[in-house]
N, C-alpha and C positions, 0 to 999 in steps of 0.2 A: 428164167433170167439168170445171167452169170452172177457168181458171188460178188465180184467187184462192183457190178452194177447195182446189185441189191444193197450193198453197203452205201454206195453213192446216193441212192434214192433215200435210204434211211437217214443219212446225214444231212439231208436238206431240211429235215424236221417237218412239223405240221404246217399247213397253211394257216394264215390268220383266221380264215373262216372255220377251218376244222377245230382250231383251238377254242374259238368262241362257242361252237356247238358242244364240244366236250365239257367246257366250263358250265354251260347251262345244264348238262346232263349229270355231272358228278358233283357240282357245287364248288364253292371256294376252297382253296387249300388252307384251311384253318385247323389247328390241332383240336380246338374245342369250339363248340357252336356258340354263337352269340346268343345271349338270353333273349327269348322271344318277346317277353313282356317288359323289356328294359324301358320302353317309352312310357309305360304305365307307371313305373316307379318314379320317373321324372315328374310326371303330372302330380302324383301323390305327394312328392316332396314339396311342390309349390303349394298345394292345397293345405298341407300340414304346417305351413309357415306360422310361427307363433302369432304374428300380427294378424294374419287372416283368421286364425282360430278365435282370437280375442274380439275381433270385429264381429264375427258371427255370434259369439256369446253375448256381446253387448246388444246386438240386434234382437236376440231372443229376449233379453231382459226388458228392453223397451216394449216389445210386443206384449209381454206378461203384465207390464205396468199400464197397458192400454194406450201407449203412445205409438200408434200404428205408423204415423208419418215418419217419426224418427227411426223406427225399426226398418222401414223400407229404405230410407236414406242410407243407413249404415250397411244394409245388405247390398244396395247398389254400389256403395263405396268399395266393396270387395273387388269390383272389376278394375278400377284404376290402380288400386294398391297392388293387387296381384299382377296386374298388367305390367307395372314398372318392374316388379321382381322377375317376371317371365322374360321381359325384354333384356334385362341385364344378364340374367342367367343364360339366355339364348346366345347373347353376344359372347359371353365367356366360353360356352360350350362350342360355339362355332369356331372360335379362334383355336381352341384345343383340338378340334377335329381336323382343321387345316394343318395344324402342327403335326398331329399324329400321321396324317397322310404323307407329309413331307419326310418324316423319319421312318416310314414303313420300310421294312426290308425289301430289297429288290433282287432279282436274279437275271442273269444274262442267258438268253435262249436263242436257238437257231430256229427261225420260222420262215418257211418259204425260201430257204437258202441264205437268209440274211440274219446277221446277229442283231438282236434288239434287247432292250432292258424292260422288264415288266415287274409289277409287284408280285411278290412270292405267292400272294393269295390267288393269282391267276394262273399258276402252274397247273397243268393237267397231264394225265397219263398220255404218253407218246411224245411229250416235249423233249427236245434235246437241250440239256443244260450245259453251259460252259462252266467247267470246274477250274478254279484258279486258287493259288496260294492265299490263305486268309479267309476264304469263303466258308460260311456256315451253310450246310446243306439243309434244304427245307422240304425234301421229298425223298422217298425211296426210289431206287432205280438200278439200272445195269450200266456198267462202264463200257462205252463204245470206242473211245480213244483214250490213251494215257501216255504221258511222258513224265517219268520219274514221279508218278502220282502216289502220294503218301497221305493217309487219312487217319485222324484220331477218332476212334469210336468208343472211347472210354466211358462217355456218358451213358451209352447203351449197354456195353458189355462188361464194364468194369476193368477191362484189360488196358493197362497203361502203355503197352508197346504200340507204336504207330503201325498201321496196316498198309502194306504196299498193295496197290491195285494195278492190275494189268488189263489191257484192252481185249475186247472180243469183237469179232467181225459180224456177229449175228447170223452165222451160217447154221443150217439145220444140225442139231445134235450138240452144238456148243453149250456149255454151262457158263453163263456170264458171271463175271465178278460183280458183286453187289455193293451198293452204297446205301446209307440210311439217313433219314432226316435226323437232325440233331448232331451229326458228325461235323468235324472240322477238317478242311484241307490244309495240311501242314506244309506240303511242298509239291512242286510239279504242277502239271496242268492236264486237262483232258476234256472229254465230252461224255455226258451220261444221259441215258434215256430214262425218263421218269416212268415208273410203273405204278406207284401208289402215292396218293396225296391225302392230306388232312388226317382225320381220325383213323384212316385205314393203314397209315404207316406204323412201323414198329414203335416209333417215338410217340405217335398219337395214342397208341394203346396205353402207354405209360402216363401220358399227360391228360387222359380223359377225365381224371378225377380233379384236375386243377382247372378251376374256372377262370375265365378272363376277369380281371379286376381293374379297378381304377388305379392310377399311380398313387404310391404311398404319399401321405401328406408330408409337406416339408416341415422342418423344425419350427419355422415361424408360424406356419399354419396350425401346428399342434399347440403352440403357445397362445395363438389367437383363439383357437377353439376352447382352450382352458379358461382364458379370460372371459369369453362369452358365457361359458357355463357358470362361472363364478358370479358374474354380473347378473346373469339371468336368475340365479338362485336368490341373490340379494333383492332383485326387483320383485320377485314373487313374495319373499318374506316381508318386505316393506308394504307391498300391496295388501297382504293378509293383515298386517298390523293396522293399516289404515281402515280396512273393513271393520275390524273389531272396534277401533276408536270411534268410527262413525255410528256404529250400533250403540255404543255406550253413550254417545251424545244424544241419542233419541232419534237419529235419522232412520228413515224407513229402510227395510231390507233391500228393496230395489235400488234406492238411491245410494245406499252404502256399496252395493255391488258395482254400480256404475262408477263411483269414485275409485274403488279398488282397481277396476278394469282400466280406467283412464290412466291411473298411475302406472300400472303394469305395462300398458302400451307405450307410455312415455319412457319408461326405464329399460325396456327390452332392447339389448344392443345387437339386433340381428343384422345391422348393416356392416359390422366389422368383417365377418368372414366373407360376405358377398364382395365388398370392396377389395379385400386382400386377393381373393381368387381372380377377380376380374382384372386387376392391375397386372398380376403375374402372367396370366394367360394372354392378355393383349400385348404385354411387353415381349413375351416369347414369340408371338405372331409377328410383331414388328421386326424383331431380330431375324426371323426367317426370311423376311423380304429383303434383308440386307445380306443374305448369304450365310447366316449363322443359324443353325438348327439347334434348338434347345431340347435335349432329350429328357432332362430332369429339371423341374421348376426350382428345386432347391438351389441350383447353381446360380440363379438370378439373385437370390438372397446373399450368396457368398461373394458375388462379383465385387461389391463395394468394399469388401474386407481384404481383397487380394493384395499381398505385399510382395510376392515374387512371381514373375512369369518365366518359366523355363521353356524356351522356344527352340524348335528345330531350325536348321539353316536352309536347306535346299527346298525351294519352292515356297517357303514361308517368309524368310527374310530376303531371299533372292527370288528371281523370276522362275527358276526351274527350267529355263530354256538354255541348254548347254550348246556351246559351239567348241569344236576342236581348234584351239588357238595355237598350239605349239606341239611339234614332234621333236623328240630328243633321242636319236639313236645312240646306244651306248656300246653295243657289242662290236667287236672288230669286224669290219667288212659289212656291217649292217647299215643300209640306207633307209631313207624315209619310206620308200615304197615297200621294202621288206617288213619294216616295223608296222606299217599300216595293214599289210596283208595278214600278219600274225594276229594283230588286234581284231581284224574282221573275223578270222577263224575262231577267236575266243568269244565272239558274240553269238547270241541266239540267231538261228536262221531267219526268224521273223521278229526283229528286235522291238521291244516295248520300252525298255529302259531308256531314258533321255540320252545318256552318254553313249549307249550302243547305237542309237539312232544318229547321233552326231558322227560317230565313226563310219557308219554306213553311208551317210551323206557325203563325207569327205572321200570315201573310197569310190563312189560313183557306180553306176549300173554295170559298166564294162568289167570292173574288177570283181564285183559281186558275182557276175556270171562265170568269170574265170575260176573262182574258187568254190562255186556252188555245184548244183547237180549237173548243169550243162557242161561244166568243166571236168566232170568225172569224179569230183570229190563226194565222199559219203560220210556223214556223221555216224560214228559207230558207238561212241560213249559220251555221255553228257554228265559231268560232275557239277552238282549244284553249288550255289554260293555258300562258302564256308563262313559263318558269322564270326568265328574266332580269328581265322587267318585273313578274313575279308578278301577272298579271292574265289575264282571259279575257273574251270578248265573244260576243254572239249578235245576229244580224240577223233581225228579224221582218217579215213582210208584214202590214201593218195591214188591218183589215176594209175591204173595198172594193178592195184590191189596187193602189191608185195610189201608195202611199207605203210606205217602209220605216222601221223604227225600230231603232236600234242601242242595246243596253244592255250595259254593261261594269262589272265589279267586280273588285277586287283591292287590292293594297297601294297606299297613297296615292301613293308615289313613282312607281310605274309608271303609275297612272291619270293623274297630272298631266302626264306627258309627252305625252299625247294630247288634252289639254284646251285650249280657248281661254279664257284667264283674264283677268278684269278687274283693275283696280288694287286691291291689297291682298287679293285673293281667295286667293292662295297662302299668304300669311302667316296669314290667319284659319283656313284649312283645316289648316295644320301645327300651329297652336296648339291647335285643338280635338282633333286627332289625338293630340298629346302628352298632353293632359289625360286622355283616355280610356285611353291606354296606361299612364299613371302609376297608374291605378286598377286595373291588372292585366287590362284588357280586351284582347281581340284585335280589331283594327279593320279593317273593309273600307270602301274608298271606292267610291262608285257614281257612274257618269256615263252620259250618253246623248245622243242627238239623234234628230231625225226629219227625213226629206227624201225626195227622189225616189230610185227604185231605183238602186243603184250597180253598179259593174263586177264586184264580188266579191272584189277583192284586200283583204287584211287591212289594209294600210296605208291604203287608201282608206276602208274602212269605219270605222276607228278614228280618223280624222283629224277635228279640230275638235269634239271632244266637249264637252259642258257638264257641269261638276262639279255633282252634285245633292246630295251629302251623305255622311255617314259612318254606319256601323252598328257598335255596340259589342257584342261577345259575351263572355259570362262562361263560363269553363271552370274549374270549381272545382278547387282543389288536392286531391289525394287526402289524406285526413286522416292516413294512416299514414306519409306520406312524410317529414315532419320527423324522426320517430324513426329512420327508416332512414338519413337523411342524417347524423344525429348519430352513428349507429353506424359509418358510414364514416369520420367524422372521428376517432373514437377508435381505429379500426383503421389509421389512417395512410393512408387512401385519399382523394385529392382528388376532388371532384365538380365537373364543369364542365357547365353547361347550354348545349347547342348547338341553336339553333333558327332557323327562318326568320322568326320574328316580329319585331316592332318592338323596339328595344333597351329602351325604357321598360317595355314589357309583360314582356319577359324578366327584367329586373331586379326588377320587382315580384313575379313568381312565384318567382324564386330567393330573394329575401329572405323571402317567406312560407314557403318550404320550409326555410329555415335553412341554405342553402348558404354555407359560409365564404367571405368575400370578395365576396359578391353586391352589397354596397353600394359596392364599389370600382369603378374604371374597367373597362369591358369592351371587347370588340372587336366590330366589325361586319364584314360581308363586304367593304365598301369599304376598311376599314382593312387587311384582309388583302391586298387587291389592291395597296395602296400600300407595304406592307412589303417590305424586301429579304429574300430567302430566308434569309439568316443571322440576321435579326433576329426571325423569327417565334417561335422557341423561347423567347427571353427575354420576348417580349410575352405568350406563353401562360402563362408562369409566374405572371404578375401578374393574369391575367384569369380570373374564374370564370364569366363570362357571355359567350357568343358569339352575337350576334344577326344577323338578316338574312344567315344563312350559306346559301350555295348548296350543293346536294348535292356538286358536284364539289370544293368547297373542303374538305370533310371529309377527303379523302385527304391534302391538304397539312397539315391539323391533326394527323392521326395520325402522319404522317411526321416532322413537327417534334418532337412529343412523344417519339417512339421514339428519334430521334437524341439527344434530351436525356437518355436513359437511363430513361425511364418505361416501365412495362408498362401498355398502354392497352386498356381495354374500350370499344368504340364501338357505339352503337345506330344502326339505320337501317332504312328500310322501302321505299325506292324503287329503281328500276333504277340511277339514278346513284349510289346509296349503295354499290353492290357493290364498287367498287375500295377504298373506305375500310374496308369490312367485311373484305375479304381482307387488307388491310395491317395491320389492328389485331391485337394479340396475341390478343384475344378479340373476334370480330365477333358482334354480337347483333342478330338480326332481330326485328322486332315481329310477332307472330303474327296479330293481327287486321287490321292495316293493311299488313303487309309483302307485297311482291310475291314471286312464286316465285323470281325472280332474287336478291332480297335474302336469302331463306331459304337458297337453294343456296350463297350466298357466306359465310353466317354459320357460326359455331361453335355458337352457342346460339340457340334460338328461344323468346322469351317469349310464351306463348300468350295471356296476358291483358294484355300490353303494360305491365305494372306494374313500376315502379322497385323496389318492395319485394321483388318476386320476384328481381330481379337481385342485391340485397344478400343475400338468403337463399341465393342460389346461391354467392356468394363465401364465405359462412359454411360452406356444405356442402362446398365445394371444399377449404377449409382443414382441415375435419374429416376428409375422406377422406385427404388427404395425411398428416395426423398419424397416422391409424390404419395407413396403409401403413408409415410410419416405425416405429411400435410393433411391427408384425408382423415387419418386417425385423430390428429389433434383437433381438426374441425368437428369430428363426431363427439369428442369429449366435451368441447366447448358448447356444442349444440344441445347435448343431453342435459347438461347441468341446469340451465334455466327451465327446461321442460319438466324435469323431475322436481326441481326446487319449487316451481310454482304449483305443480300438481299436489305436492305434499304440504306446502306452507299454507295454502288457502284454508283447508279444513282445520289445520292445527291452530290457526289464528281465529277460527270461528267464522270464516268468511264463506260466502257461497262459492261453489266450485267455479274456477275460472275456465278450466279446460273440460269440455264435454268430449265423449268419444268421437264425435264428428270433427272436432278440432284436431284430434290426433291423426285423423285421416289427412287433413290438410297438411299438418307438419310432416307426415310420412311422405307425402307427394313433393315436399320441398327437399327433405334431407337425402332421399335416395338418388335422384338425378344429380343433385349438386355434388354430393360426396363421390359418386361413382363416375361421373362424366366430366365435371369441371377439372378436378385435380389430376385425373388420369392423363389429360392432354396438356398439362402444364409444361412449358419448356424449362429445361434445367437452368440454374443460375450460372452466370458467367464464370464463377470461381469454382465450379464443381470439380474440375480436374486439377485444381491447385491444392485442394484439401488433402490431408493425409488419409490413408485407408481407415475405414471404420474398424475399431477393435473387434477381434473375434469374440462373439458372445455378447457384444454390447447391446443394451436394451434398445428396442425400436423407438421408444419414447423417452428421451432424456428428461431427467427430473425437472430441470429449470423450464424447459419448453412445456411440459405437462402442467406445471404449476401456473404458468401464464394462461394456458387455456382454461384451467379450472377457475382462475381469478376472473377472467373475462366472463365466463358463465355465471359466476357468483354475482358480479356487478349487474348483469342483465336480470338475474333473478330478483335482486333487491329492487332494482328500478321498476320491474313489471309489477311486483307485489305492492310497492308503494303507490304507484299511480292507480292501480286497480282499487286499492283500499281507499285512497284519497277521493276517488270520484264515484264511489258507490251511491252517494246521495243523488247522483244524476241518473240512477238506474243501473241495474246489473248489466244490461246490454251495452250501454255506453262505456261503463268501466271495463267490461270485457274487451271491447274494441280497443281501448287504450292499452290494456295489458298485452293483447295479442300483437298489437303494432310494435311494442317494445321487443317482444320475443322474436317475431318474424323479421322485422327490420334488422335487429341485432344479429340474427343468424345469417342474413344475407351480407351484412358488413363483415361478419367473421371470415367470409371467404377471402376478403382482402387481407385480413390479418394473417391468415395462414399461407397466403401467397407471397408474403414479404420475401424478396429475393436478396439474400446476402446483405441486409441493411439498406437496400436501395428503395427510397420512397418512390422514385420514378417507376421502377420495375413493378412495385406493388400497385400503384395507382393507374397504370396504363397496361392493361392486359393485352398481350400480343396475339393470342389465339382466337380464331373465329368461334371455336366451340364454347369458349367462356360466355360470349354474348348470346349465343344461340340457346344456351341452357339457363344462364343466370337471368337474362332479361325477362323471358316469359314467367319464370318462377317468381321473380321480384314483383312483377305486375299483378300477380294474383291478389296481393294485399289491397290495392285500391280498387281492382276490378270486382272482387267479392264484396267489398264494403259499399260500393256505389251501384252495383247491380242488384236491384231489390230482391229477385227470387233467390239469389245466392246469399244475400245478407240475411234473409229469413231463415234459410237452412242453417247458417252458422251463428244465428242469433247475435248479429253485430249491426251497428248503425254508423252512418258517416260521422266524422269528427269535425270540430271547428278548426280553423286555420291555426290558432294559437296552440290547441292541444296536439295537432299534428306536429308542430315544431317541438313541443315539449317531449312527446313520445320519441321522436327521432333523435333529439338531443340525448335522452337517456340511453337509447340504443347505441349511439355513437360513443358515449362515455365508456362503455364496456369494451370498445374495440380499438379506437384510433390510437390509444396510447401504445398499442403493440406494434403498429406498422413500423417497419425498419428496425425491428427489435433483434436483429442479429441472425447469424447463419444457423442453418439446421444442422443437427448432429449427424 
């Protein structure tokens, strides 16, 4: 086969069938293997739950006391108690798995001659990978095509200098240029053939000792874990003290153990971490359905504290759909056709950039053919985008081959540095540029020259250009952005437009978006360079528009705002944005335009690059935080009477009100109510009118916690009083009254913690179907168990008289109803 045909066949890539067969043969492209017995660890974590262990221990004690029936009942109770935990854990894990799948790195490959996107785990030897600027490479391979391809291999070699890569045709005897997993494409594009995947790569050999691990716990998870450990230690200490107290009072060893275990089961706060993880993971999953991928759960905690959003303009505040609205020739004798032809020559032959596509669309097929390969033009040198001068240039060999033509386009400031200008030409160009920018257009300057072939150096090619004119592009404002900006303003969140565009363009778009302060003085990249480090923060307080900002300047902006006490959300899409995204409290990568490096550094990924999605994410983050707060306050109020009654009865010399079987009942109440009812609660109407939560503010404000404790204390007093007062009617009857106060009170507590911004109507009329689906059956367990004889015998309770039902319910209500409408959550 001829070499050209060999290359053509190779560049079609594997067929989908061949790729699947190789994946089955070599395995997934993972640097380290997933632990084989991970499922067993999950099972053991459920079995080792403190509540399950205590139930099992209580069952053994009953068996040793000769109470076989009670022992069997408690052993059987392990199934529903552990079942609830398993279901809630499974729901949380399922949400996190879906989220992990959504944020999993992907690669573009050529298979069967078609470009497609696949998870990087599915890369196999023989795949053709598309290499583009900003990509992280996930396999070793050989470069087959390259165009100005430059790769950073410092993570592997320690060499900080970028490595240029050239193409190989795959002919016999050729030594191909290699690329390696873990490297970063800094510039250019190309195709690479995968040769090694997974642990067989050079990076895999280095990473073999690094096991895959779960995401780091968030700050609030760490605080919650510390709280649980402290409360758990207190519960065990109090249970031990109760055990000693019971023995001293002459109670048998077995009964003393049961009293201690009952108290420990009541006091153990194992619901807190379960609720917290479940709410965050389900919240992240809901956001993913709205086009926002949460890469780090900690960002959800921070969303409610956001005080400043630094947003990009193109594609985020605007639609990102450019149209060439105006052509402004400036050079003598230059017409619109000549200006458009030069702009087309400055574009990539296969344009991807939206503005280049707009130029190509205006030029039309006939003109593209005239200046393309069919017209005899040949691209001989391609000078990449210069981030400092904000311009790029191409050198073409004209038909006949005796001369070369240089075409450049970019920001007017950068282009003018390479132009030979006549008298007044700079002033006319700057005035026309300002006029277009004031009308909200994005402006590109076009320059060029023609002459004998040069030496190939960029400085030589771009020297002595002639300014040909300006192109004005319209990028319409997203129609929903002004409402989202207004919502930020009412929520106490500043919006700052940070863009590389001209200052006048940025101000025009910011004013159209309704950004407060857009009409005032802004800052440019040059202004930032001139400011002293200590003066940047005060300058940023006054500026809502930051224009001509270079990517590396974003880090300084975030740093200054953070030192000024702000909680900053920053958007970015490029390689150079990664430091700013990492430094921001919430780094936000743009999904459509974002490089893989930017996505890896970000906390959130906006799949549609839409500013309104970002505002919706802040709203969702505030709602998640409030619902966690509601659930925690409910758990505190719930545990107070359970612990109080379990401790007070023996201290007052009364028979135990709670037996271990009653703890099972209470567990089956508290888990679904706390985890399912509050998680689905709709946010209060004033959620986005409140100011941002202070950085580091406590999850549970003192006043709110005090109210929950007071509710629990009232229920404790009511339950103990009615229990003690009715012991003359038998322990079973008195226990039935005490349980009614505690259980009915716990169900009414749900209303107290649902109070929406002081609205009685919002608290008393739940809007979500899940509330009734969970709350209703749980509440019905009280009359059902009391009047169904087999259940009543198990729980050692009996039916109540009508007057005693009213008394018990009145005591339950007294601990709760005074709180409804008790004000906004912090």
